C-alpha positions as CSV (number, residue, x, y, z in Angstrom):
1,X,6.5,68.7,105.8
2,X,4.1,66.0,107.0
3,X,5.3,62.5,107.4
4,X,2.5,60.0,107.1
5,X,3.9,56.6,107.9
6,X,2.4,53.4,106.5
7,X,1.1,51.0,109.0
8,X,3.6,48.2,108.1
9,X,6.5,50.6,108.8
10,X,4.9,51.7,112.1
11,X,4.4,48.1,113.2
12,X,8.2,47.5,112.6
13,X,8.9,50.8,114.5
14,X,6.8,49.7,117.4
15,X,9.1,46.6,117.8
16,X,12.4,48.4,117.3
17,X,11.8,51.7,119.2
18,X,12.4,50.3,122.7
19,X,15.8,49.0,121.6
20,X,16.7,52.4,120.1
21,X,15.8,54.2,123.3
22,X,17.5,51.9,125.8
23,X,20.8,51.1,124.0
24,X,22.8,53.0,126.6
25,X,22.5,56.3,124.8
26,X,25.9,55.7,123.2
27,X,24.9,57.9,120.2
28,X,22.2,60.4,121.4
29,X,22.5,62.6,118.3
30,X,21.8,60.0,115.6
31,X,19.3,57.9,117.7
32,X,16.5,60.1,119.0
33,X,15.0,59.0,122.2
34,X,11.7,57.2,121.5
35,X,12.4,56.3,117.9
36,X,13.8,57.6,114.7
37,X,10.7,59.3,113.5
38,X,10.6,61.6,116.5
39,X,13.9,63.2,115.4
40,X,12.1,64.8,112.4
41,X,11.0,68.4,112.6
42,X,7.9,68.0,110.5
43,X,4.6,66.6,111.5
44,X,4.7,62.8,111.9
45,X,1.3,60.9,112.0
46,X,0.4,57.3,111.5
47,X,-1.3,56.2,108.3
48,X,-5.0,55.2,108.2
49,X,-6.2,57.9,110.6
50,X,-7.1,61.5,110.1
51,X,-4.4,64.1,110.8
52,X,-4.4,65.8,114.2
53,X,-6.0,69.3,114.3
54,X,-3.8,72.2,113.5
55,X,-2.0,74.1,116.2
56,X,0.1,77.3,116.2
57,X,2.7,75.6,118.4
58,X,6.2,75.2,117.0
59,X,6.3,71.8,118.6
60,X,3.8,69.3,120.0
61,X,3.3,65.7,121.0
62,X,0.3,63.5,121.7
63,X,0.9,60.2,123.6
64,X,-0.8,57.5,125.7
65,X,0.3,57.6,129.3
66,X,-0.3,53.9,130.0
67,X,1.5,52.5,127.0
68,X,3.9,55.4,126.3
69,X,2.8,55.2,122.6
70,X,3.3,58.5,120.8
71,X,0.3,59.0,118.5
72,X,1.6,62.1,116.7
73,X,4.3,64.7,117.0
74,X,5.9,67.7,115.4
75,X,9.5,68.6,116.2
76,X,9.2,66.4,119.3
77,X,12.9,66.9,120.3
78,X,13.1,70.6,119.3
79,X,14.7,72.5,122.2
80,X,12.8,75.5,123.5
81,X,12.6,77.6,126.6
82,X,10.1,75.8,128.8
83,X,8.8,78.7,130.9
84,X,6.7,77.5,133.9
85,X,6.2,74.0,132.5
86,X,9.6,73.3,134.0
87,X,7.9,73.5,137.4
88,X,6.6,70.0,136.7
89,X,10.3,68.8,136.9
90,X,10.8,70.8,140.1
91,X,7.7,69.1,141.6
92,X,8.6,65.5,140.7
93,X,12.2,66.1,142.0
94,X,11.2,67.6,145.4
95,X,7.9,65.9,146.3
96,X,9.7,62.7,147.3
97,X,12.4,64.6,149.2
98,X,10.5,67.1,151.3
99,X,8.2,66.4,154.3
100,X,4.8,67.8,153.2
101,X,4.1,68.9,156.8
102,X,7.4,70.7,157.4
103,X,6.9,74.4,158.1
104,X,9.0,76.8,156.1
105,X,9.6,80.5,156.6
106,X,10.7,81.9,153.2
107,X,13.7,84.1,152.7
108,X,13.7,87.6,151.3
109,X,15.3,86.2,148.2
110,X,12.4,83.7,147.7
111,X,9.7,86.3,148.4
112,X,11.2,88.8,145.9
113,X,11.4,86.5,142.9
114,X,10.3,88.2,139.7
115,X,7.4,87.1,137.6
116,X,4.3,85.2,138.7
117,X,4.0,84.7,142.5
118,X,1.6,83.4,145.0
119,X,2.5,86.2,147.4
120,X,4.7,84.7,150.1
121,X,5.7,86.7,153.1
122,X,8.8,86.5,155.3
123,X,6.5,86.9,158.3
124,X,4.5,83.7,157.7
125,X,5.4,80.0,157.9
126,X,4.1,77.7,155.3
127,X,3.8,74.0,155.1
128,X,5.7,72.4,152.3
129,X,2.4,71.1,150.8
130,X,1.2,74.7,150.7
131,X,4.2,75.6,148.7
132,X,3.7,72.8,146.3
133,X,0.1,73.9,145.7
134,X,1.4,77.4,145.1
135,X,4.0,76.0,142.7
136,X,1.6,74.0,140.6
137,X,-1.7,75.9,140.9
138,X,-0.6,79.6,141.0
139,X,2.8,79.0,139.2
140,X,4.5,80.8,142.1
141,X,8.1,81.6,141.3
142,X,8.4,82.6,145.0
143,X,7.2,79.2,146.0
144,X,9.7,77.5,143.6
145,X,12.6,79.3,145.2
146,X,11.3,78.6,148.8
147,X,11.1,74.9,148.0
148,X,14.6,74.9,146.4
149,X,16.1,76.6,149.5
150,X,14.3,74.1,151.7
151,X,16.0,71.3,149.7
152,X,19.4,72.6,150.6
153,X,19.8,75.5,148.3
154,X,19.5,76.5,144.6
155,X,22.6,74.7,143.5
156,X,21.6,71.4,145.2
157,X,18.1,71.6,143.7
158,X,19.3,72.2,140.2
159,X,21.7,69.3,140.4
160,X,18.8,67.1,141.7
161,X,16.5,68.3,138.9
162,X,19.0,67.7,136.2
163,X,19.8,64.2,137.6
164,X,16.1,63.4,137.5
165,X,15.8,64.6,133.9
166,X,18.7,62.3,132.9
167,X,17.2,59.3,134.8
168,X,14.0,59.9,132.8
169,X,16.1,60.1,129.6
170,X,14.9,63.6,129.1
171,X,18.1,64.6,127.5
172,X,16.8,67.8,125.9
173,X,16.1,69.3,129.3
174,X,18.6,71.5,131.1
175,X,17.3,73.2,134.3
176,X,18.9,76.5,135.2
177,X,16.1,77.7,137.5
178,X,13.5,75.9,139.6
179,X,10.7,78.2,138.4
180,X,11.2,78.2,134.6
181,X,12.2,81.9,134.4
182,X,14.2,82.4,131.3
183,X,17.9,81.8,131.6
184,X,20.6,81.1,128.9
185,X,21.1,77.4,128.5
186,X,17.8,76.4,129.9
187,X,15.7,74.2,127.7
188,X,13.3,71.3,127.3
189,X,11.2,69.7,124.5
190,X,7.7,68.5,123.9
191,X,9.0,64.9,124.2
192,X,10.8,65.6,127.5
193,X,7.8,67.4,129.1
194,X,5.7,64.4,128.2
195,X,8.2,62.1,130.0
196,X,8.2,64.4,133.0
197,X,4.4,64.6,133.2
198,X,4.0,60.8,132.8
199,X,6.4,60.3,135.7
200,X,4.5,62.8,137.8
201,X,1.2,61.1,137.2
202,X,2.6,58.1,139.0
203,X,2.8,60.1,142.3
204,X,-0.5,60.6,144.2
205,X,0.7,63.9,145.7
206,X,1.7,65.3,142.3
207,X,-1.8,64.4,140.9
208,X,-3.5,66.0,143.9
209,X,-1.6,69.3,143.5
210,X,-2.1,69.6,139.7
211,X,-5.8,68.7,139.8
212,X,-6.8,71.0,142.7
213,X,-9.0,73.8,141.3
214,X,-9.0,76.2,144.3
215,X,-7.5,76.1,147.7
216,X,-7.0,78.2,150.8
217,X,-3.6,79.7,151.2
218,X,-2.0,81.0,154.4
219,X,-1.5,84.8,154.9
220,X,0.1,86.9,157.7
221,X,-3.4,87.5,159.2
222,X,-5.7,84.9,157.8
223,X,-5.8,83.2,154.4
224,X,-6.9,83.8,150.9
225,X,-8.0,81.6,148.0
226,X,-5.8,80.6,145.1
227,X,-7.0,79.1,141.8
228,X,-5.3,76.8,139.3
229,X,-4.1,78.5,136.2
230,X,-5.0,75.5,134.0
231,X,-8.2,76.6,132.4
232,X,-9.0,73.1,131.1
233,X,-9.7,71.9,134.7
234,X,-13.0,73.7,134.4
235,X,-13.7,73.1,130.7
236,X,-12.4,69.7,129.6
237,X,-14.1,66.5,130.7
238,X,-11.6,64.2,132.4
239,X,-8.8,66.8,132.7
240,X,-6.2,65.9,135.4
241,X,-4.1,68.9,134.9
242,X,-0.3,69.4,134.9
243,X,1.2,72.8,134.0
244,X,1.1,75.7,131.6
245,X,3.7,78.4,131.1
246,X,4.4,81.7,129.4
247,X,7.2,84.2,129.1
248,X,7.8,86.8,126.4
249,X,10.8,84.8,125.1
250,X,9.4,81.3,125.5
251,X,5.9,82.2,124.5
252,X,3.1,79.8,125.4
253,X,3.8,76.3,126.6
254,X,1.7,73.5,128.1
255,X,1.8,69.9,129.2
256,X,-1.3,68.2,130.4
257,X,-3.2,65.0,130.7
258,X,-6.8,63.9,130.7
259,X,-8.5,60.5,131.4
260,X,-11.6,59.0,129.7
261,X,-12.8,55.5,129.7
262,X,-9.7,54.2,131.4
263,X,-7.3,55.9,129.0
264,X,-5.0,58.8,129.8
265,X,-3.8,61.1,127.0
266,X,-0.8,63.4,127.4
267,X,-0.5,66.5,125.2
268,X,2.4,68.9,125.1
269,X,2.9,72.1,123.1
270,X,5.8,74.5,123.1
271,X,6.3,78.0,121.7
272,X,2.8,79.0,120.9
273,X,2.3,82.7,120.1
274,X,-1.4,83.0,121.1
275,X,-4.3,81.5,122.9
276,X,-3.8,77.7,122.9
277,X,-6.4,76.2,125.2
278,X,-8.9,75.3,122.5
279,X,-6.1,73.7,120.4
280,X,-5.0,71.6,123.3
281,X,-8.6,70.4,123.9
282,X,-8.8,69.5,120.2
283,X,-5.5,67.6,120.4
284,X,-6.8,65.7,123.4
285,X,-10.0,64.8,121.6
286,X,-8.0,63.6,118.6
287,X,-5.8,61.5,120.9
288,X,-8.8,59.7,122.5
289,X,-10.3,59.2,119.1
290,X,-7.3,57.4,117.5
291,X,-5.9,55.7,120.6
292,X,-5.8,51.9,119.9
293,X,-6.6,52.4,116.2
294,X,-3.2,53.2,114.8
295,X,0.3,52.0,115.3
296,X,2.5,54.5,117.3
297,X,5.0,56.8,115.6
298,X,7.3,56.5,118.6
299,X,7.3,55.8,122.3
300,X,7.8,57.5,125.6
301,X,10.7,55.6,127.1
302,X,10.7,54.3,130.6
303,X,13.1,55.8,133.2
304,X,16.5,54.4,133.7
305,X,17.1,52.3,136.9
306,X,17.5,54.4,140.1
307,X,21.1,55.0,141.1
308,X,21.8,53.8,144.7
309,X,21.7,56.9,147.0
310,X,24.4,57.5,149.6
311,X,23.0,56.6,153.0
312,X,22.8,59.4,155.6
313,X,23.7,56.9,158.3
314,X,27.1,55.2,159.0
315,X,27.5,51.9,157.1
316,X,28.1,48.7,159.0
317,X,31.3,46.8,158.4
318,X,29.3,44.2,156.5
319,X,28.3,46.7,153.9
320,X,31.5,48.7,153.7
321,X,33.0,46.5,151.1
322,X,30.3,47.4,148.5
323,X,31.7,49.2,145.5
324,X,30.5,52.9,145.4
325,X,28.4,54.0,142.5
326,X,28.9,57.5,141.1
327,X,25.6,59.4,141.5
328,X,24.1,60.8,138.3
329,X,24.1,64.3,139.8
330,X,27.9,64.5,139.4
331,X,27.8,64.2,135.6
332,X,28.7,67.6,134.0
333,X,25.7,69.4,132.5
334,X,25.4,70.5,128.9
335,X,25.2,74.2,129.0
336,X,23.8,75.0,125.5
337,X,20.2,74.7,124.4
338,X,21.5,74.1,120.9
339,X,23.5,71.0,121.9
340,X,22.5,67.4,121.3
341,X,20.9,67.0,124.7
342,X,22.6,63.6,125.4
343,X,24.9,62.7,128.2
344,X,28.0,64.9,128.2
345,X,30.5,63.4,125.8
346,X,33.3,64.7,128.0
347,X,32.3,62.5,130.8
348,X,32.2,59.4,128.7
349,X,35.4,60.4,126.9
350,X,37.1,61.0,130.2
351,X,36.3,57.5,131.4
352,X,37.5,55.9,128.2
353,X,40.7,58.0,127.9
354,X,41.5,57.5,131.6
355,X,41.1,53.8,131.3
356,X,43.3,53.7,128.2
357,X,46.0,55.8,129.8
358,X,46.1,53.6,132.9
359,X,46.4,50.5,130.7
360,X,49.2,52.2,128.6
361,X,51.2,53.1,131.7
362,X,51.0,49.6,133.1
363,X,52.1,48.2,129.7
364,X,55.0,50.7,129.5
365,X,56.3,49.8,133.0
366,X,56.0,46.1,132.2
367,X,58.0,46.7,129.0
368,X,60.7,48.7,130.8
369,X,61.0,46.1,133.4
370,X,61.5,43.4,130.8
371,X,64.1,45.5,129.0
372,X,66.1,45.9,132.3
373,X,66.0,42.2,132.9
374,X,67.0,41.3,129.4
375,X,69.8,43.9,129.6
376,X,71.3,42.3,132.8
377,X,71.7,39.0,131.0
378,X,74.0,40.4,128.3
């Protein structure tokens, strides 16, 4: 079903959408992030403009990077296996944490990762920036694991990735691997991948890695040339890049961005069973054509405020009285790709029940004390 929304309704939605998205996520199931229309599985397009070109993808989204306006979507919050598009989340998580000049000698575990690889060797040391190029250009699963191990290990990196996803309000996303290799419970959505790409575009290093067409890569004896897997970098005017992915279970997926005349359009597709490059180019063309001419059908929400990080240095006595803030990474993860994708209700429920239990115990003790006092007067 196609939902063509009248302009008057879209104008009202443009006003109410931010409130829906930033109301504390108290009800993530009934209030889709970005607006009510984005919770629908059918095609949602604004009235007064031509429909977007057809695509074989089960889910897609077209949005403006600058404003966050979603111009069209189909099953925007549908959860699917992300394949290597998840590497965009790995990159935005680890780029701020790792020194690009740090030299890393990968482990045998990293070198022997299955699937696409850049060809790391345990005999060679690589700069972190080389590994990021391998991650985003060659889609190296070996590079993904080497970066995760450099960040303190796989478990630490997955906690960090899921914490970043929640800060972005990408509640459909659950990372179980740093590479995007299929794993039960791992998921993302067209909407979430657009949030992740939009965040990445703010980082100059991320933009540099995703837009590089070819680069020299270290080898045990000399070097060899690697090329970016994003075909549109060579074929589409203004293409910035981001990431494509494919596995037999996930099928084809892509999230990318292009800039023309000062506007940047983001396109995401998920679960495409064939050759999708021409369709992505057509969706980008459509996005540029209708940008600014139609009210949005939804919005890419802004990230939540950063949680204060624990300092690696001893605190002075002047700051020791500050109340600690629980880091987002400690929140339990949703394990099922079929779930609502919101914050784990057990965490919220635990806080509410715990507070009520404490209040009840205090009230009970107060009552018992009053009974004892009143009994002594008889």
